[in-house]
C-alpha positions as CSV (number, residue, x, y, z in Angstrom):
1,M,-95.0,-69.6,-18.3
2,R,-97.7,-68.3,-15.9
3,S,-98.4,-64.8,-17.2
4,N,-101.1,-64.3,-14.5
5,A,-98.6,-64.9,-11.7
6,I,-97.4,-61.3,-11.7
7,P,-99.5,-59.2,-9.4
8,K,-100.4,-55.6,-10.1
9,E,-97.4,-53.3,-9.4
10,G,-97.2,-52.5,-5.7
11,V,-95.3,-50.2,-3.5
12,G,-93.4,-51.5,-0.5
13,K,-92.5,-55.0,-1.8
14,T,-89.2,-56.4,-0.7
15,L,-86.6,-57.5,-3.3
16,E,-87.3,-61.1,-2.4
17,Q,-90.9,-60.7,-3.4
18,Y,-89.8,-59.3,-6.8
19,Q,-87.4,-62.2,-7.2
20,D,-90.1,-64.7,-6.5
21,I,-92.3,-63.1,-9.1
22,S,-89.5,-63.2,-11.7
23,L,-89.2,-67.0,-11.3
24,Y,-92.4,-67.3,-13.3
25,Q,-90.9,-65.6,-16.3
26,D,-89.3,-67.5,-19.2
27,R,-85.6,-66.9,-18.4
28,E,-84.5,-68.0,-21.9
29,E,-86.5,-65.2,-23.5
30,V,-84.3,-62.4,-24.7
31,L,-86.1,-59.3,-25.9
32,L,-83.9,-57.1,-28.1
33,A,-85.1,-53.9,-26.7
34,N,-83.6,-50.9,-25.0
35,L,-84.2,-50.1,-21.3
36,E,-84.1,-46.5,-20.0
37,L,-85.3,-45.9,-16.5
38,F,-85.2,-42.8,-14.3
39,I,-84.9,-43.4,-10.6
40,D,-85.7,-40.4,-8.5
41,K,-83.2,-41.4,-5.9
42,L,-79.4,-41.5,-5.9
43,P,-77.8,-44.8,-4.7
44,P,-77.1,-45.0,-1.0
45,L,-74.3,-42.7,0.3
46,V,-73.2,-45.5,2.7
47,Y,-71.7,-47.3,-0.3
48,S,-69.1,-44.6,-0.8
49,P,-65.6,-46.1,-0.1
50,H,-65.0,-43.6,2.7
51,S,-68.3,-44.2,4.4
52,N,-67.6,-45.4,8.0
53,V,-70.9,-47.0,9.0
54,H,-71.8,-50.3,10.5
55,W,-72.3,-53.2,8.0
56,G,-75.9,-53.6,9.2
57,T,-76.7,-50.0,8.2
58,K,-75.1,-50.5,4.8
59,Y,-77.0,-53.7,4.3
60,S,-80.3,-52.1,5.4
61,Q,-80.0,-49.1,3.1
62,C,-78.9,-51.3,0.2
63,R,-81.9,-53.5,0.5
64,G,-84.2,-50.5,0.8
65,Y,-82.7,-49.0,-2.3
66,Q,-82.9,-52.2,-4.3
67,S,-86.6,-52.7,-3.4
68,Y,-87.2,-49.1,-4.5
69,V,-85.5,-49.6,-7.8
70,A,-87.3,-52.9,-8.3
71,G,-90.6,-51.1,-7.8
72,R,-89.7,-48.6,-10.5
73,V,-88.8,-51.5,-12.9
74,Y,-92.2,-53.1,-12.3
75,E,-94.1,-49.7,-12.6
76,R,-92.7,-49.5,-16.1
77,S,-93.3,-53.2,-16.8
78,L,-89.6,-53.7,-17.7
79,Q,-89.1,-56.9,-15.7
80,H,-89.5,-59.1,-18.8
81,L,-86.5,-57.7,-20.6
82,R,-83.4,-59.9,-20.9
83,F,-80.1,-59.0,-22.5
84,A,-77.6,-61.4,-24.0
85,H,-74.7,-59.0,-24.4
86,P,-75.7,-55.8,-22.5
87,V,-74.1,-52.4,-22.5
88,M,-75.0,-50.3,-19.4
89,E,-74.8,-46.6,-18.9
90,I,-75.5,-44.8,-15.6
91,E,-76.1,-41.1,-15.5
92,F,-76.5,-39.1,-12.3
93,I,-78.6,-36.0,-12.6
94,L,-77.4,-33.6,-9.9
95,I,-78.9,-30.2,-9.0
96,T,-75.8,-28.6,-7.4
97,K,-72.6,-27.8,-9.0
98,R,-69.8,-29.1,-6.8
99,N,-66.9,-31.4,-7.3
100,R,-67.8,-35.1,-6.9
101,D,-65.4,-38.1,-6.8
102,L,-66.0,-40.6,-9.6
103,D,-64.9,-43.5,-7.4
104,N,-67.6,-42.7,-4.8
105,F,-70.3,-42.8,-7.4
106,T,-68.9,-45.9,-9.0
107,A,-69.0,-47.7,-5.7
108,R,-72.5,-46.4,-4.9
109,S,-73.7,-47.9,-8.2
110,D,-73.1,-51.4,-7.0
111,P,-76.5,-52.0,-5.4
112,L,-78.2,-50.5,-8.5
113,I,-76.4,-52.9,-10.9
114,D,-77.0,-55.8,-8.5
115,T,-80.8,-55.1,-8.6
116,F,-80.9,-55.7,-12.3
117,V,-79.0,-58.9,-11.8
118,K,-81.4,-60.1,-9.0
119,L,-84.4,-59.2,-11.2
120,G,-83.0,-61.4,-14.0
121,I,-82.7,-58.5,-16.5
122,L,-79.0,-59.0,-16.5
123,E,-77.5,-62.4,-16.2
124,D,-74.4,-61.2,-14.3
125,D,-72.5,-58.1,-13.6
126,N,-69.0,-59.3,-14.3
127,A,-66.8,-57.7,-17.0
128,N,-67.0,-60.7,-19.2
129,Y,-70.8,-60.3,-19.6
130,L,-71.6,-56.6,-18.9
131,A,-70.0,-53.6,-20.7
132,L,-70.3,-50.8,-18.2
133,L,-69.7,-47.4,-19.7
134,P,-68.0,-44.6,-17.7
135,I,-70.4,-43.0,-15.2
136,K,-71.9,-39.7,-16.5
137,F,-72.8,-36.6,-14.5
138,T,-75.3,-34.0,-15.6
139,V,-75.6,-30.9,-13.4
140,D,-78.9,-29.1,-14.0
141,P,-80.7,-27.3,-11.2
142,N,-83.9,-27.3,-13.3
143,R,-84.2,-31.1,-13.4
144,E,-85.2,-33.6,-10.7
145,Q,-82.2,-35.2,-9.0
146,G,-81.8,-38.9,-9.6
147,T,-80.3,-41.6,-11.7
148,I,-80.9,-42.7,-15.3
149,V,-80.0,-46.2,-16.2
150,R,-79.8,-47.2,-19.9
151,I,-79.2,-50.8,-21.0
152,W,-79.1,-52.0,-24.6
153,E,-77.8,-54.9,-26.6
154,S,-74.3,-54.5,-27.9
155,V,-74.0,-54.4,-31.7
156,G,-72.2,-57.3,-33.4
157,S,-72.6,-59.7,-30.4
């Protein structure tokens, strides 16, 4: 393992650069720790099922969001975490009280979950591996809008 291969956290890296960095980590290492990360952006709106945008726009916004999330992971030095039997909870902090469709936010969570897979924190995002809890919403005009991701090892695995 080349521990000096990880550069100081930077802003503006692409997801591919983060993936290249993670190749130097010991992929067999599983740290039994909890992960909690606040991301001060919501997932891209273009991932809503009713979004009628060109695939190129969707792809571009997805890649930008994934790079942003990867940057937050590296800022908190969470890139070394690995989970054998993960449970994931996603909570959206919203500042306005209006009705929101759960299916839209579930679909919008896909690039977020995929980021943790691409960084190697999660092995896969299929239902046989990842237990994804129902999406939570918290409406609080006094908090910063964003997304909280919590991942922990399931008990009794």
